Legacy VTK file of the C-alpha trace (Angstrom):
# vtk DataFile Version 3.0
C-alpha trace
ASCII
DATASET POLYDATA
POINTS 322 float
-21.949 -29.930 -22.871
-25.271 -28.279 -21.939
-27.230 -26.543 -24.669
-26.364 -22.863 -25.051
-29.354 -20.570 -25.612
-27.922 -18.066 -28.098
-31.348 -16.580 -28.750
-31.242 -15.156 -25.227
-27.977 -13.287 -25.831
-27.693 -9.733 -27.116
-24.907 -7.177 -27.303
-25.887 -5.490 -24.040
-25.591 -8.780 -22.167
-22.154 -9.367 -23.631
-21.099 -5.868 -22.531
-22.252 -6.707 -19.001
-20.202 -9.911 -19.108
-17.133 -7.953 -20.218
-17.562 -5.324 -17.511
-17.997 -7.959 -14.798
-14.920 -9.828 -16.009
-12.787 -6.692 -15.836
-14.252 -5.015 -12.756
-14.985 -8.047 -10.559
-17.873 -6.159 -8.975
-21.564 -5.706 -9.809
-21.432 -2.140 -8.475
-18.376 -1.122 -10.495
-19.635 -2.869 -13.626
-22.931 -0.983 -13.305
-21.175 2.355 -12.817
-19.016 1.703 -15.868
-22.036 0.855 -18.051
-24.441 3.385 -16.556
-26.688 0.631 -15.136
-28.148 0.016 -11.693
-26.989 -2.917 -9.582
-30.330 -4.624 -10.095
-30.022 -4.249 -13.883
-26.551 -5.829 -13.828
-27.784 -8.643 -11.560
-30.729 -9.271 -13.901
-28.383 -9.335 -16.895
-26.112 -11.787 -15.081
-29.102 -14.047 -14.484
-29.897 -14.027 -18.192
-26.259 -14.760 -19.024
-26.211 -17.682 -16.617
-29.319 -19.153 -18.233
-28.047 -18.609 -21.762
-24.590 -20.062 -21.102
-25.670 -22.682 -18.561
-23.001 -21.682 -16.044
-22.796 -19.538 -12.885
-20.092 -17.457 -14.644
-19.405 -15.206 -11.608
-19.721 -16.219 -7.965
-19.432 -13.980 -4.946
-16.170 -14.229 -3.014
-14.463 -12.282 -0.218
-12.872 -9.873 -2.713
-15.722 -9.484 -5.200
-17.250 -11.507 -8.020
-14.943 -14.328 -9.057
-15.167 -15.790 -12.577
-15.773 -19.503 -12.947
-13.547 -21.629 -15.153
-16.071 -21.190 -17.981
-16.050 -17.407 -17.592
-12.252 -17.351 -17.590
-12.327 -19.310 -20.838
-14.833 -16.956 -22.462
-13.522 -13.579 -21.237
-10.398 -13.080 -23.424
-12.132 -14.125 -26.648
-15.215 -12.050 -25.908
-13.094 -9.024 -25.027
-11.248 -9.246 -28.326
-14.496 -9.752 -30.236
-16.168 -6.729 -28.634
-13.059 -4.655 -29.261
-13.037 -5.590 -32.948
-16.740 -4.796 -33.209
-16.159 -1.402 -31.612
-13.391 -0.663 -34.095
-15.530 -1.809 -37.026
-18.351 0.516 -36.009
-16.172 3.473 -35.034
-16.392 6.612 -37.194
-13.772 6.856 -39.907
-12.875 10.311 -38.569
-12.092 10.757 -34.876
-13.307 14.003 -33.305
-11.624 14.511 -29.911
-13.846 17.460 -29.038
-17.035 15.359 -29.085
-15.860 11.799 -28.430
-16.965 9.873 -25.349
-14.420 7.127 -25.963
-12.704 5.300 -23.149
-8.952 4.623 -23.395
-7.212 2.094 -21.156
-3.493 2.622 -20.580
-1.255 0.189 -18.707
1.483 2.165 -16.996
3.823 2.168 -14.016
3.643 4.552 -11.080
6.571 6.451 -12.608
4.643 7.068 -15.827
1.500 8.056 -13.912
3.483 10.579 -11.857
5.807 12.045 -14.492
3.950 11.856 -17.817
0.231 11.428 -17.169
-0.402 14.768 -15.376
0.756 16.519 -18.544
-1.394 14.204 -20.683
-4.500 14.677 -18.541
-4.134 18.464 -18.508
-3.987 18.357 -22.313
-6.986 16.042 -22.699
-9.171 18.044 -20.339
-8.827 20.904 -22.816
-8.830 19.094 -26.150
-11.098 16.120 -25.407
-13.201 16.741 -22.270
-15.461 13.751 -22.952
-12.620 11.210 -23.057
-12.417 8.757 -20.167
-8.966 7.494 -19.212
-8.435 4.284 -17.272
-4.935 3.777 -15.905
-3.937 0.347 -14.657
-0.764 -1.452 -13.674
1.129 -3.736 -16.019
0.513 -7.289 -14.901
1.535 -10.708 -16.085
-1.249 -10.646 -18.707
-0.050 -7.463 -20.457
0.505 -9.153 -23.831
-2.934 -10.760 -23.701
-4.515 -7.508 -22.488
-3.106 -5.659 -25.499
-4.078 -8.414 -27.908
-7.678 -8.640 -26.697
-8.207 -4.875 -26.455
-8.499 -4.728 -22.672
-5.532 -2.336 -22.879
-5.128 0.166 -25.722
-1.552 1.258 -25.071
1.156 0.209 -22.611
3.732 2.730 -21.418
6.985 1.679 -19.803
10.393 0.159 -20.297
10.331 -2.811 -22.666
12.856 -5.271 -23.971
11.957 -7.398 -26.958
8.418 -7.671 -28.317
7.077 -9.858 -31.099
5.732 -8.713 -34.462
2.160 -8.337 -33.211
3.140 -5.154 -31.413
4.387 -1.766 -32.597
6.321 0.609 -30.368
7.927 4.021 -30.246
10.061 5.892 -27.672
8.351 8.834 -25.970
11.175 10.137 -23.793
14.575 9.148 -22.484
15.418 8.962 -18.802
18.585 8.695 -16.754
19.129 7.585 -13.175
20.426 9.429 -10.135
21.466 8.343 -6.639
19.340 9.694 -3.802
19.932 10.019 -0.055
18.537 12.301 2.629
20.174 15.732 2.662
21.482 15.343 6.233
22.820 11.833 5.680
26.322 11.423 7.228
27.691 10.749 3.732
25.811 13.572 1.984
28.769 15.975 2.148
31.137 13.506 0.513
31.796 12.791 -3.133
30.346 9.352 -3.814
32.274 6.539 -5.481
31.231 3.073 -6.580
32.821 1.657 -3.446
31.187 4.137 -1.041
27.748 3.597 -2.588
28.221 -0.158 -2.327
28.817 0.147 1.405
25.548 2.010 2.110
22.345 -0.109 2.356
20.159 0.255 -0.733
16.449 0.614 -1.279
15.760 -1.286 -4.506
12.582 -0.737 -6.535
11.249 -3.944 -8.089
7.726 -5.085 -8.905
6.092 -8.226 -7.553
7.330 -10.175 -10.600
10.996 -9.717 -9.619
11.271 -13.385 -8.717
10.537 -14.314 -12.340
12.939 -11.754 -13.784
16.026 -12.540 -15.830
18.470 -9.606 -15.864
15.698 -7.375 -14.534
13.103 -8.347 -17.159
10.146 -10.703 -17.411
8.623 -12.052 -20.621
5.030 -13.086 -21.294
2.613 -12.954 -24.187
5.247 -11.691 -26.604
6.254 -8.700 -24.450
9.419 -8.306 -22.396
9.167 -5.763 -19.549
11.669 -4.248 -17.143
10.518 -4.944 -13.591
13.601 -3.735 -11.686
14.007 0.042 -11.727
17.692 0.785 -12.015
20.314 1.753 -14.592
19.970 -1.517 -16.536
22.837 -3.110 -14.630
25.473 -0.394 -15.085
26.104 -0.074 -11.344
26.444 -3.838 -10.881
28.918 -3.946 -13.768
30.928 -1.177 -12.107
30.798 -3.089 -8.838
31.989 -6.288 -10.495
34.940 -4.412 -11.976
35.885 -3.179 -8.487
35.343 -6.555 -6.839
32.565 -5.223 -4.600
28.917 -6.171 -4.058
26.018 -3.877 -3.233
24.450 -3.867 0.230
20.705 -4.327 -0.255
18.700 -3.281 2.759
15.143 -3.232 1.430
13.116 -3.953 -1.711
9.923 -2.007 -2.434
7.469 -2.074 -5.341
7.170 1.639 -6.145
9.308 4.771 -6.342
7.157 6.797 -3.929
7.908 4.278 -1.169
11.620 4.393 -1.969
11.688 8.202 -1.776
9.840 8.287 1.543
12.009 5.560 3.117
15.291 7.102 1.976
14.206 10.434 3.491
13.901 8.816 6.946
16.765 6.320 6.913
20.494 5.871 6.316
19.786 4.153 2.962
20.314 5.267 -0.628
18.341 4.504 -3.779
18.998 4.609 -7.501
15.945 6.244 -9.108
14.745 7.881 -12.348
16.019 11.467 -12.491
12.758 13.257 -13.300
10.874 11.723 -10.397
13.717 12.084 -7.909
14.146 15.745 -8.885
10.407 16.425 -8.572
10.263 15.118 -4.983
13.733 16.115 -3.716
12.455 19.298 -2.067
9.405 17.664 -0.510
11.404 14.843 1.069
14.600 16.776 1.825
16.855 14.718 -0.441
20.252 15.143 -2.042
20.892 13.806 -5.533
24.224 12.412 -6.764
25.379 11.710 -10.283
26.377 8.056 -10.834
30.183 7.693 -10.503
30.237 5.400 -13.559
28.930 5.425 -17.126
25.166 4.845 -17.237
23.266 5.248 -20.485
19.821 6.786 -20.820
16.918 4.377 -21.292
13.685 4.853 -23.200
10.141 5.155 -21.937
8.115 3.635 -24.782
4.554 3.271 -25.999
3.531 -0.247 -27.070
0.344 -1.185 -28.932
-1.126 -3.735 -31.329
0.449 -3.284 -34.737
-2.791 -3.935 -36.619
-4.338 -0.917 -34.842
-1.669 1.496 -36.028
-4.141 3.086 -38.448
-6.926 3.523 -35.893
-7.816 7.257 -35.896
-8.582 7.260 -32.161
-5.379 5.485 -31.104
-3.308 7.497 -33.562
-4.659 10.661 -31.933
-3.891 9.355 -28.440
-0.331 8.448 -29.387
0.130 11.934 -30.802
-1.063 13.465 -27.514
1.358 11.224 -25.593
4.216 12.307 -27.853
3.274 15.960 -27.419
3.116 15.681 -23.619
6.459 13.846 -23.472
8.117 16.536 -25.591
7.313 19.112 -22.906
9.058 17.228 -20.107
LINES 1 323
322 0 1 2 3 4 5 6 7 8 9 10 11 12 13 14 15 16 17 18 19 20 21 22 23 24 25 26 27 28 29 30 31 32 33 34 35 36 37 38 39 40 41 42 43 44 45 46 47 48 49 50 51 52 53 54 55 56 57 58 59 60 61 62 63 64 65 66 67 68 69 70 71 72 73 74 75 76 77 78 79 80 81 82 83 84 85 86 87 88 89 90 91 92 93 94 95 96 97 98 99 100 101 102 103 104 105 106 107 108 109 110 111 112 113 114 115 116 117 118 119 120 121 122 123 124 125 126 127 128 129 130 131 132 133 134 135 136 137 138 139 140 141 142 143 144 145 146 147 148 149 150 151 152 153 154 155 156 157 158 159 160 161 162 163 164 165 166 167 168 169 170 171 172 173 174 175 176 177 178 179 180 181 182 183 184 185 186 187 188 189 190 191 192 193 194 195 196 197 198 199 200 201 202 203 204 205 206 207 208 209 210 211 212 213 214 215 216 217 218 219 220 221 222 223 224 225 226 227 228 229 230 231 232 233 234 235 236 237 238 239 240 241 242 243 244 245 246 247 248 249 250 251 252 253 254 255 256 257 258 259 260 261 262 263 264 265 266 267 268 269 270 271 272 273 274 275 276 277 278 279 280 281 282 283 284 285 286 287 288 289 290 291 292 293 294 295 296 297 298 299 300 301 302 303 304 305 306 307 308 309 310 311 312 313 314 315 316 317 318 319 320 321
């Protein structure tokens, strides 16, 4: 292994490495750190010399990490996060903080909950920067290393490294366009089964077992439905659903249903919010479907962090108003 020149490393260089690893772009990394492109490029040159590796190479979609950079990134991210926590003030002042919070959330959460959260934070903590990102296959690792502060969504089991709490409970509703030929009728399990469905499922659906995927100690729901209640009702009637289309987000489902003969089973709050815009009719499920929880998930050993405790309180407060 080539000699590593630790004397040429300092905290600012490590911050540049972390920003490049997360952003995949010299321009975005510079904007995040308040540095020019030339300053980031110079820092990358110093990192390459110190670590004796190219670290990041230019590709068609940005700066790609080398194998060595991929090896370093998670451990460095966790180390920088722990250092930040160690140096953070014992008392968190939202009015003056410039802290950045990263939240992993679905499009549903960003549409239903986050507008209320952002409106609150713009008043109580105007210096806070929020970064919202999707929940990917590395969610457990992202939480563990500090790349994500809190995840919001529907979760199954999680291991003891993570703490969680429900923020709100949601139910599902069937949606079709208001002038659909079947819109005037009372819907049954059998009639809904006969109409083509728009199903909302993320890109990880192929890895899902009963609508959930597991990685890094976190189990996530990746199929947006009533947790199988409709399929159970179908099985009892001897029918199968007619799936016409699978999409990855609720907005697409709403727009497609509004212009087609299809139906979709969607979260009530979001369907209700967009029913007028898209000209939709909502139907109650003709079977028993229980409410499911939208939860916050975070590293258990950070439960006493003043900053994260404050953020969780703001999330709870916003959810209580929905």
